[in-house]
N, C-alpha and C positions, 0 to 999 in steps of 0.2 A: 488445608489451610484452616487455622483457628479463627472462628467467627467472633468478632467483637462488636459488630453493628446489628441493630435490629432492622431487618429487611422483611417487610410484609410480602407474603406470597399468595397470589390468587391464581389457581390453576385453570386452564382452559377446560371447558365442558366437553369439547370434541376436538381431538387431535387431528391434524391434517397429514400425519404420517402415512396412513393407509393409501392416500391418494397421491403420494409423492413417488415418482419413478427415479430411484437411485441409480439406475443404469443409464439414464439419459438426463443428466443434470446440466441445465443451462445456467451460466454464471449469473447470480443475482435474481433468479426468477422464483425459486422455491424458498419461502421464508419459514423459519422454524416457529414453533407454537407460542413462545413467550418473548417478552422484552423486559429489560431492566430500565427503570425510570427514577430520576432524582430531580428535584426542583430547587433552584437557587433563589431564595427569598430572604430579604432582610439580612444579607451578608453571610448566609450559610446554606450549605446543601442539606435539604430536608426531605421528608416524605419518601424515603427510600423504599422502593417496591418492585416486585416482579409481577407482571400481569399478562393476560393474553395479548398476543400481537394484534393490533387493531389500528385503524386510521386515527389521525390526530384531528382535533377541532381547533382551527386557528381563526383569530380575528383578522379581518382584512387590513387592519392597521398594524399587524405584527411587524416588529422592527426588523426581523431577519428578511422578510419578504421585500423590504424597501432598501435596506442598507447592508445586507449580506454578512451579518455577524454570525458566522457559522464555520465550524472546524470539524474534522473527523479523523479517524484512524482506520487502518485495515490490518487485520491479523488473522491467524488461523489456528484451529485445533485439529489434532490428528488422533487416530485410534491405533494402538499397537496390537500385536498379535494376542495379547492377554485381554484385550478389550478395554484397557485403561485409556483415559483421555489425556493427551499431552499438548501443552501449550508451548509455542516457540517464542521465547523472549518477550513475554507480556510486559515485563518491567520496563523494557526499552520503549514500548508503545505508550505506556503511561507517562513516561518522562517526555516523550516527544509531543504528546497531546498538550501537556502543560506549557511546553515551549511555544507551540502554536497559539495557545490561549493567551499567553502574555502579549504576543505581537498583535493579536486581534482584540485586545482589551476585554478579554473574557476571564472570569474568575477561575483559578486553577481548581482541579478536582483532586481532593486528597487521595493519596495512594490507597488507603484502606477502603474508601468508597469505590474506587475503580476496581480494585482487585476482588473485594468481597462480592460486589455486584456481579462481576464477570464470572467468578467461580461458582456462585450459587445459581446463576442463570445456566451455565454449562452443565452443572450437576442435574438440574431439573430437566433440561433438554438433551441429555446425554445420548438418547436414542437417535438424535438427529445427526450425530457425528458419523459420517460414512465409514464403513469398515473396508471398503474396496480400495485396492492399491491405486494411488494416484489421485484419490478424492480426499476432500477435507471439509471442515466446517469453517466457512468464512465468517469473520466477526467484525461488525461495524459499530464501534463506539463513536458518538458524535455529540456536539453541544451546539445549541443555537439560542439566540435571544428570544425572549417571550414578552417583552414589553409591548403593550398596545398603545403606541405613541409615535407620532410622526416627526418629532423633533430630532435633529441630527446630534446624537450623543450616545455614549455607550449605554446599552440597556441596563436596567437595574435587576432584571429577573432573567433567568436562563433555565433551560432544560437539558439534562445530560441523559442520554439513552444508549442502550446497547441492544442490538438484535443480531441474529445470526442466520446463515443460509448454507445448506450443503452445496458444494460446488465440485466440478471436475476441473479440467485444465482451462485456463483463461485463453491461451492461444493453442490451437490444435495443430498448428504447423509453423515452420519458420516464417518470420515476418519480413516484409519489405518496407524500407523507410526512406524518407526524403529529408535532406538537410534543408532546414528552413532559414532563409536569409532575408525575409521581408518582415514577417510578424515577430513579435517578441512575447515570450512567456513571463520573464522576470528581469528585474534590474536591481543593481545594488542599492540597498536601502529600502527595498520593497518587501513583499511578502512571499517571495519565492521559496524560502526555506520552510514555510508553514504549510500544513495541509488545510488550507483555507478553501472553502467552496468556490470563491470567486476566481481563484487561480485556474481552476478547471473549466469554469464557464468561459473565461477569456480565451482558452485554448481550443474550444470546440470548432469555431469557424475556420481557422487555418487547418485544423485536422480534417475537417469535412472537405475542404478544397483538395487536400492531398489524397483523401480516400476516393474522390471522384476521378483522380488521375491514376488510381490503381494501387496506392500505397496504404499500408496498414497504420503507420504511425509517422510522426515527425521526429527528426533530431533537432532539438532547439539549439540555437546559437546565442551568444551573448547579445544583450539588448543595446549595447553601445555601437559596436562596429560589425557584428555578425561574423566575427573572424575565428571564433573557437567554439567547439562543441560543449554543450552543457549537459542536458539530459533529454530523455524521450518523454512522450506524453504521459505514459502510465508507469514509468520505471526509470531508474538510473541506467546509464549505458557504459559498457566497458569494451575496450579494444585490446587485442593481442597483436602487437607489431614487433617483429624480430625477437619473439619469445619474451616480450615484456608486456605486462598487464598495465594498461593506462586507463585511468578514469578521472573525471573532473573532481576537484577538491570541494569540500562543503563549507569552507570558511569565508566565502564571499557573500553568503546570505541569499544566493540565487538558486542553490541546489538543495533539494530535499535530502535530509539526512537519512537515507534509506537503511533500514535494519538488515535487509537481505544484502545490500551493498556492503555494509560493515562486516557481515558474516563471511561473505565471499573473500573480501580482502584479508581477513584473519586467516582463513584456510589457505589462501594463496601464499601468504608469507610463511606459514608453517610448512608448506610443501617445498619451499626453497625457490619459488618463482619470484622473479624480479618484479616489483610493483612500483608504479609511479603515479602519485596522486597529483595530477596537473592537467591543465586544459590542453586538449589536442586541437591544434589549429585546423581549420577547414582545409587549407592548402596542404597541410601535412597529411591529413586523411586522404585527400585526393591523390597525392603523390604515392602514398602507400598502396592505394588501390591500383593505380596505373602500373606500378612496379611489382605487384604481386607480393608485397611484404605484409599486407594485412591478413593475418592468419585466421582471426576470429573477431566477430563482433556480436555482442549479446546484451540484452537488458536484464536487470535484476529488480525484483519487487515482490511484495507479498502475494499479489494475485498471480503474477506470471512465474514466480520463483526465478527460473532462468528461461529467457525467451531468445532463441537463436535468431539472428538476423541473416537472411539469405541474400538480400539485395539492398544496395545503398545508392540513392540518386544524389549526385553532387553537381551543382551548376547545370542541371538539365540532362546529365548523362547517367545512365544506369550502369552500375558495376555489380556483377554477380560474384559472390564470395565462394571460395572452395567449399565443397561438401565436407562437413565435419566427421572425423573418425571417432570411434569409441574412446580413443585416448586423448581427444581434444580436451583442453583444460575445462571448457564450459560443461562438457559431459561429465568429466571427473568430479567437478565441484557440485554439479546437480545431484549425482549419485550420493556424494558425501552428505549433502544437506538433507536429502530425503531419508537417508539411513538414520541420521540423528533425529529428524522430526518424527519418524515412525517408530523410534525406539529400537532400531535394528543394530545400532552401533553405540558404543559408550559415549556419553555426553561429557567430554572433558572440559567444556567451557561453562558448564552450569547454565546452558541456554534453555533447557526444558524444565517446565513445571507441571506436575501431575495434578489433575483435578480430583 
């Protein structure tokens, strides 16, 4: 990438690489050496810099702590057999970050600030990108308000940051989920489509209740009548019924516009599979489970990529899904995505950018 911005770089005096066990990576625990930072002051993003990863110092009156003006993204970098670093659809993450920013009354981050900060950070910490198959470097861009003021209004100052961490698989085994018909994640006109921190905070308690019952995640339903499936806690969700791939549409403002979701749908249509972007009714899901017509259910997301669902609880009853074969669509699309991300297959969609 051609550099057009001045980004000051301060390297760490002591890398944590030697003390990081790349054979036993726990998601989100091992943080790379550096972070990118930019401050929004007087109407513009300034003081672009890369510095050693370190704690932040916040005033107790910080606006984010009180009013939750915070958004984030999740993306990954991979290493191919030649040792090159490959990014999967970073342009889509940049655009989605700004869509979230608009809804949360946060100033947009210019494309060149996002991209050049990201690429220079990854170039500096390139040794943190795992070379092991199945592993990757998780990337967390985020923005939060930095006004030290308790008045209820949009902040006038913000901080944009990016840090990274080497990770293995988010889910090590197929997951069990429960259809949630009491609590609500999102409603039309709300912030459901945005990657806003508050969306996740509000989902923690219902998810905890489900986990105490032995489930890994929830399948959220619509906030009005709880009659149709929307998405899961950490991912979009898809179903294969009668050889048709069904997933919720993203035009209601209640569903996150998943980049992995979009990629899976693109590959599904190219393969000739019938695709329906529509809401699957809870009763329709229950009937398909009872009658054995639900062939597959899986989640899609940056962290999980493809998360196979092994058990679904509907109205208090558990249904175990059939074991997936190698030829199951979810396994085929997972292999296809991995081949593209690790540079093992031609990228015909221009999804990959090299660092």
